[in-house]
N, C-alpha and C positions, 0 to 999 in steps of 0.2 A: 865341608865337614870339619876343617881345621878351625874355622871361626866359631862354630858351635862348641867345639871342645874348649877353646879359650874362654868363651862366655860361661860355660859350666864351671870351669876352674875359678873364674873371678867370683861367681856367686857363692862358691864354697870358701872363699878367702875370709880370714878373720875381720878385715877392714869392712867388707860388705855386711857381714853379720852385725857388726857394731852399729853401723849406720841405720840398719833396719830396726834394731832394738831401740836406738835413740828416738827414731820417728814415732814408734809405738808409745814409748814412755811420754813423749811430748803431747801426743793426742790424749792419753789418759790423764796427764797432769792438767791439761786445759779443761777437760771435762770435769775433773774434780773441783778445779777452781770455780767453774761456772755453777756446779752444784752447791758449793759452799756459799757462793755469792748470792744466788737466788733463794737458797734455803734460809738465809738470814734476813729476808725481806718480809716484813709483816705489813698489814694494811688495817686501817681503822677509819671510822667516820667520827669527826669531831666538830666543834663549833657550837655557837649559841643555838639551843633548841634541837641539837642533834639527838638522834635515837640510834638504836642498834642498826637500823637499816636506812637512815637518812642523815646527811651531814656533809661536811667538807672532807674530801678524800685526803688522807695522809698516809705516808709510807715510812716505815722504820728501816733505815739502812745505815750501816756504819755507826751504830749506836746513837743515831739522831733521827727524830721525826721531822719529815719534810712534806711539802705539799706537791701537787701536780698543777703545772701552769695550764690555764684554761683555753689557750689558743687552739681552736679546732675541736674543742671538747664537745661531744654530742652523745646521743643515745647509744651508739655502738660501744664507746668507751665505758659509759655508765653501766651498760649491760654486763660487761666483763667484771666490773666491781661487784655488782649485785650477785652475780654467779659465784664469785670468789668468796663472798661473805655469806653464801647460802641465804640470800635475802630476796629470792624470787626474781621478778622481772623489773627492769629499769622503767620508771614512770616518767621521770624528768632528769635532765642533766644541767642543773643550775650552776651559775658562776657566783662565787661568794664575793661580798664586798667588805669583808672585815678581816682584821689581822689576827693571826693565830699567835697567842703569847708563847705557846710551847713549841712552835715550828719555825726555825730560823733558816731553813734551807728549802729551795725548790729542787726536788730530786729529778722530776721528769718534765721534759719540755718537748713540744711538737709530737705529742703522743697520737698514734693512729692505729686504731683497732678495727678488725672486721666485725667484731661482736661475738665471734665463736670461740675466742681464746678462753682458757681457764684461769689465766692470771695476767695482770697488767704487764708483767715483765716479758710476756710472750709477744706483746705488740711492738710495733716500730716506734722508736723515739730517738731524740737527739742526745744521747749520752746521759750519764749520771752526774747530777750536780752541776749542770752547765751554768746555772745562775744562782748566786748567793744573795739572799735578801739583806745581809749585813752591809752590802755595798749600796750606797745611796743611789747610785746610777740605776740600779735595778729595783729600787724600792717599790715602784709602781706595779710590779708584777704581783704583789700581794693581793691587789684588788681584782685579780682575775683567777683566784684559786678555783679549781674544779670541785664540783660537788655532785651528789647523787640523791635521788629519792627513789627507793626501791619499793616494790609491792609488799615486801615483808614475807607474809606467810602464804602467798598465792602466786601462781604463774600459769601461763598458757604455753603449751608445748605440743609435740606430735608431728606427724607427717603433714606437710603443707601448712603448718601453722605460721602465723605472723605475730607481731607484738600484740595485736588486738583480736586474734581469733585462734582457737586451738582447743586442745584437751585441757580441762581444768585440773590443776594439781595444787595440793596444799602441803605445807611443811609442818610435820609433827613428829616428835620424838626423834629428831635428828635425821629424818629421811622424808623424801617427797612421796606422796601417795595421791591416788585419784579420788574422784567423787562419783558415786553411782547415779545414774540418770533416772532412778525411780522418783516420779513426781517432779522431775526437773522441768522448769518452765521459764518464761520470759522474766518473771519477777526475780527468780534466782539469778538468771543471767544478768539482769540489770545491776544487781549488787556487785557481781564480779566486774562488769565493765566500769562501774563507778570506782571500785577499789583500785583498778588498774589505770584509772584516768583515760579510759578508752571510749568515752562518749556513751551512746545509747546501745541497748541490746537490739540487734536486728533479727537474730535467729538462734534457735537452740537445736542444732542438729542431733539426731538420735543415732544410737547404735555405733558409738565410737567412730564417727566420721573421720577424725584425725588420727585414727589408729588406736589400738588397745594399749593401755599402759601395762606396767609390770609392778610386782610387789604389792605393797599395802593399799587397800581401799580404805580411805580415812573417813569418808562421810557418806551417808545414805539417807534417803527420805528428807532431803533438805526442803524446808518450807519458809520462804522469805516473803515479806510483804512488798519488797522492792525498795523500801526506804532505808534499809540498814546500810551502814557504812562499811561493813565487813561481813564476809560469809559466815564467820564464826558467831555472829550475833543472831543468825537465823535459827529457827527450830530444826531439829534433826534427831537422828537415832543416837548421836554421840560418837566420839572418835573411836574408830575401830569396830563399830557395830554395823553390820551390813548383811544383805541377803542377795547379793548379785556377784557377777564376775566382771572381769575387765572388758568384756565385749559390750558392757553397758556403761562404760565410762562417759561422764557428762562432758559436753562441749559447749562453747559459746562462739558467736560471731558478733563482735561489737562494731559500731560505726566508725570508730577511731576517735582520736582526741577532739577533732573538729567534726561534730555530728552533721549529717546531711538529711534532708527530707524533701519530699515533693509536696507542693501546695498549689493553691489557686483554684480558679473556676474550672469545673469540668475535669478535675484531676481524678485519677485512679491510683491504685497502689503503685503502679509502674509507669505513670505518666503525669506530668505536672510541671509547675515552676520549680526550678532548682533553688533550694535555700540551704544556707550553712549556718550552724550555730557556733559562734565565736565570741569570746569575751562576754558570755552570758546573754548574747543578743542574736536573734535570727535575722539574717540578711540574705540578699539575692546575689545573683551572678549576672554581670553585664554580657550582652550577646556579641560584643566586639570579637571577631575571629571565631566565634562559637560554631563548631561543626560536629560531624558525626563521631570523630575521634574523641572529642571532649565528652559527648553524650555517652559514648561507649564506656568510659571510665565510671561515670555516674551510675549507669545501669549495672555494671559489675559490682560497684561498691554497695548498692542497695539490693543486690541479689535479684535482679530483675531481667536476667537474660541479656540479649543483645540490643543495641540501639537501632531503632527503626527510623527515627527522625530526630533532628536537633532544632526544634522550633525557636524562632527569634521573635523580636518585637512584641514581647509580653503576650504570647498566644494564650496563655492560661491566666491572663489578667495581670495587671501591674501590682507588684508588691509595695510594701511601705517600709520606711525606716532605712537601715543601712544597706548599701551595696558593697559586699565584701570583696568580690573578685572581679577583675577586668583583664582583658587581653589574655585569656586562658589559652594555652597551647599544649595539648597533650599528644603523645604519640599513639595513644589508644591502648597501650599495654600496662599503664600504671594501675596500681591497686586502689588508689585514692586520688581525688581531684587535687588535693594539696601537694601531691608529688609532681604535678605538672608545672610548667612555667606559667607565671602570672605576675601582675603588678603586686606591690605590697598590699597586705590586707587593708581594705578601706580606701585604697588609692584608685580613683576612676574618674572618667569624664563622661559619665552616663546619667541618664534618668531612668526611672522605673519603667518607662515605655519600652526600654530595651532589655527587660528581664529575660534571661535565657530559660529554656525548658527542655524537657526530654520526653520522648515517647519510646518506651522499651517494650521488648517482646513479652516480658513477664516470664514467670516460672510457675511451677506447680505440677499438678497431675497431668499425665498424658492419658487421655481417655480412649483414643481410637488408634488402631494399628491395622495394617493389611486391609485398608479400605478398598473395596471394588464396587464401582457404581456403573450403571448402564447409561446414565446421563438424564434419565427421565425422572429421577427422584427429586423431591422438593427439599430434602434435607440430607446431610451426610449420614445421619442416624438411620435412614431408611436403606442405606447401602449395606452390602455384606462387609463384615469386619470380624476381628478376632475376639470381640467381647469388650465391654466397657472396662477400662483399666488394665486390660491384658495386653502387654506390649514388651518388646525387647529393644526399646529405643532410648536415646537421650535427647535432651532439648536441642542439641546440635542438629537433629534430624527433623525438627518441627516443620510441618508442611505449610506452604503459603499458597496464595492465589492472586492473580492479577486479572481483574474484571475489565472488560472493555469500557464500561461506563465510568471507570475511575482513572482513565489515562490522563496524563497531564495535558494532552491535546484538547480535551474537553474544556479545561480551564483556560488554555491559551485563547480559545475562541471567545470566551467571555471577556477576557482582558482586552483583546483586540477590538471587540465590538464596543467596549466602553472607552476606547482610546486610553487605556491604562497600562500600556507597556506589556511586560511579560508576566506570566503566572509564577509567583514565588512559593506559595503554599496552597494546600488543598484541604483546609480544615473540614472535618465531617461532623456528623452527629449534632447538627444545629449549633455549631460553635458560636454563631452570632445571634443565637436565640431562635426559638421555634416560631415559624410563621403561623398564619391562620388561614382558613378558607381552603380554596382549591389547590391541589398539587397538579401542575400542568404536565410536567415532563418526568419520565423515568426511563431507565435503560438507554441513556444517551450515549451515542458512539460517534465521535468526531475524528476526522483525519488531521485536523489542526489547521487546515487552509481555508475553512469556511469563513464567510464574512459575518455570519449570524448563527446563534445557537439553533435556531429553527431550521437551518439548512443541514444540520446533523441528523443522522438516523436516530429514531427514538420510538418508544412504544405507542405513540399516538397521544394527542392532546387529551389530558384528563384520565388516561389509562395508566394506572400504577397500583402497586401493592405496598405502598409506603405510608408512614405517618410523619407528622411534622418534626418529630425528634430526629429524623433522618435528613432534614433539609440541608442541601449542599451550600457550601460557601467558597469563597475564593479570596486570595491575597495577591494583588497585582503589584508590580513594581512602580506603578503610577507614571512618573515622568521620564522613564529611561527604559531602553530595550537594546538587545543585541540582534543584529540582522546581517544579511549579506550572503554572498556565495560561500558555501561551506560552513556557515554558522551553525552553532548549536545553542542550547539554552544558556550555556555559560561561556560562549566564545563567539565573537563576531564584531561587526562594526557598531560603534557606540552611537546611539541616536537618542535625542531628547525631544519631548513634546512641549511645544510652546505656540501660543496663538493659533490653536486648533490645527497645527501641522507638525509632522515629525521632521527634524533636521539633524545634521551631523555635528561632530566636534572636530576642529582642526587639530592636527598632531604637533603643532608647534609646542615644544617643551613637554610633550606628553611622555610620561614615564611610569615606572611601576607604582609609585605612590598614588598617582591619579587612577591607574588601573585597579589598585587595591580598593579604593573607595567604591568604584563601580561594582567590583565583585562582591563587596560586602552588601551594597545596596540591593543587589539581585540575589542575595543569599547563595552565592556561588563559591564560597570558600576563599582561598588565597590566590592572589594574582601571580600567574606564572610567567606571563610575558605581556609587553605593551607594544605590539607590532605597529610600525608606522606605514606610510605610503599605501594606504587603502588595500591592505592585504586581503580583506574580505570583500573587495570590490568597491568602486566609487559610488557614493550615494548621489542623490539628485535633490534639487530644491535648495532650501535654506541651509547655510552653515550657521548654527546658533552660537557656538562658543569657540573661543580661541585663547591661546596662552593660559590654559588651565594650570593652576599650581595648587596641589593638595599636599598636606603633610602626611597623608595616609591614614590618619585617625578619624577623619570626618565620617559621618554616617550617611552623607548624601553628597553628590557632586555639586549640589547647589550651595553647599557650605564652603566650597573651595574658592580661592581667588581666581577670577577669570575676566577676560574682556567681555563686556555686556552681561556681567553676572546678574544684574538686577532683572534683566529680561527672563533669565532662566528661573528666577525665584518667584515668578508670577504664580500665585496660589489661589485656590477657590475662596470666595467669601460668601457670607450669607447674612441675612437680618433675622434676628430672633428676639425673644423676650416677651414680657407682658405688654399687651396692647399693640403688638406689631401688626403691620399689614405687609403686602408684598414689597412695598417700597418705603417702609419705615420700621425701625427697630434697632436693637443692639447689634453692633457690627462684630462679626466673628470671622476668623481666618482659619482655614484648614491647612495645617503644616505638620509634617512629621507624623501623619496619620492621626492627628488630634485637633479638634476644634478648640480654639482659644480666642480670647477677647482682645480689644485694643484699649490701651490706657488713654485717658482724656488729657494728659499733659500735652499742651500745644495744639490740641484738637480744634480745628476751625472749619469754616465753610469751604475753603480750598480742599481740605482733606475729604470732607463730606462729598464735594463735587466729584472727586475721583471714584468714590464708592458708588454714587448714583449712576455715573457713566458706566462703570464696570457691570452693574446689575441691569443696565438698560432701563433705568427708572427716571429719566429726565434730569431736571435740575435740582441741585441741593437747595432746600428752603431753610433748613436749620442744621447746625452741628450740635447735637445735644450731649452735654457732659453728665457726670455724677450719676451714672447708672439710671438714666431717665426711664429706660425700659426694663428695669430690674437688674440686679447684680448677677453676673454669670458665675461659673464655677471652673475650677481647673486652671489651665495655663493662661497667662496673659502674654500674647505673642509680641505686640508692638507697643512702643511708647515714644513720645516726642516725635510724632509724625510731622513731616514738613513737606507738603505738596505745593506745587505751583497751581494746581487745578487742571492742568492740561494732560496729565499722565493718563495712560489707559488702564493702569492697574495700581493698586495701593502699594505693591511691592516695588514699584519704580520710584517711589518717593524716598526721601531720606528718612531714616528712623534709627532707633537706638540699637537695632540688631534683634534677631529672633530670640525671644525669651528674656531679653535684658531690660529690666524695669525695676522701679521701686514703688510700685502701685499696689493697691488692693482693688477688689472687684467693685467697691463702691465708687470707683472712678471709671468704670466701663463706658466707652464712648458709644454714641448712637447717632443716627441720621434721620432726617425727615426729607424725603425726596418729593418732587412734584408729581411723580408717577406719570409723566407725559411721554407718550411714545407716538411719533408721527407715523401714520399709515396712509397709503393711497388705495382706499378700498374699492372704489368703483371708477370705471373709465369716465363716466359722466361727471363725477366730482372733480376728477383731474382736469377734464376739459374746461369746466367752469371755474377752476381755481379754488374749489372748496376742498377742505381737508377734514379728516376725522382725527380726533386725539383721544388717547386713553388716559384718563385722569382719575386717580384715586379709585381704581378698580371698576370704572364704568366709562362707557363711550359717550361723548357729547359731540354735537355737530356745531361747527364754527363757520363764520362767514369768510369772505375773501380776505379781509385784512385781520391779521393776528400776529403779534410779535412774541417771540420766545425770549 
């Protein structure tokens, strides 16, 4: 009680009261100084070609105009300037390369804004006047002065808005007002997106999707052709003349500065090859590391629901021209593909055979809800439901179905039967073109362990209710598969197919870079582990590869360095062209899922001998250069072939490397083989020493003495 009494006496003492008063006065004084400091700060846009809403940013402080150093300057800082000047939205945040004759001071340095501040002085920065341009040591800072380009009289705002989507507002009579959505369409939205440097118009949401504005409605009945450079150039009722309320405020959703589209063969509005518009050119995206997370961002960006598949290997056809993005890595939550990690624009190590695609769920009307079927109906529309278009759902509740005939096991059987590894993709709807004639199988159901498709359950040969635009297709991994105890489609013991048999890979130096190539080749995402010591069980038979060394960027294990690599690179060949027979024609090699030719540089009979042997076509009679059987098209895979003549495969010979050449198709190589194949047809012929030979597509009978 005595301590409380002493404390109360001290608090009432004159000294204590004076200290409290001084503290209060200090706080007030500091606040006043700050108010005076910041109230004396003006901002302007200057420089050559500057307008009211675009130019170099300059600040007036301490009776001197100074600039803002451009280190770290981006759209967030520019957004604050545009807001402070009532100039709409920031379109660009350029750095100037010219000297200001009227500004001798750099006032702000290391500026960092969130974008929501009302003034630059509310952002973080490194003091006032840290660098003076009169000092020669800092003279180079002039060449990085910060600038802005604002939208001027238009902006996008509202609940959930972004820089390129939101409620449209225009600046008129010193205040911001909205635009009525009467007659509002994609042509009008296209003008807004162009004016804001936001790419193409994707959508014109109705009924104030981004929330109703307040105050003035500036424009109504806007009618644009779509080619105008500003909304005020379009026809309309005139400023302030309208017949609607704020619940009809117009909205836009733009694609963003770098526009996106889906293109290619077999595309729909929500599925196709991904293309980006950049530097006034449409280009594609490489499928290195391309997965569902990346596809999800694209589907969201084009308002197409969720990603169902992330097709690779130019499933929708190979594009042309520029490949803009490679090694894309998205978390899946980005609002645009350009917010993801990727190589610099235009930096890639891909060809268009690796163009990435997407298959999105799509959006639009929900037609059916509360569906109740007995199971005997032939269509969902025959079932009981709440009525067409009557629902209380969102697209997050869209129904799906998994049919037994579409399981991946069906396609695994096909790939196994063809000795083509694992099933990577299951393209539908006659992706590889519609067949003709009979449709033999329908309603196929496999367990996945069958040795042949005919061992699976099906509706009976020739029994179907299909047409050829429903012909099934398959994409197999070709020369590689994952198997073993506890294996899945994307984990297991690595095996490769060579010389008509599957063999394993030794784990000497096997690491995540090597595993990454396998995962990419099998369309299985990113490598998580590279377990050694036969974790999935020891294989049997041949070990095909050892000491594999990959950088991690290769598209196939065959591109990596390895012991006996040339054996692994054995690829199919064929003879084709004008005037060909089974054993004479233009030589073509199948590599990376593409048929290509061989250049005739260094082409001789030894090289031709290997081709004839590989095709079981006897002896090489001629090695024909200069596109003797006609010029091929597309890829030229080999040049400067150097064979001894004893190799079993053309890929065992020395060559310039896959796709490395300086040839044209007028140099395509060809062969003319003897077409001789020895057969022991009949026991009597064997006994008598007589043989039959297959020469140039016909059998002839020979005597006892014959030399090859």
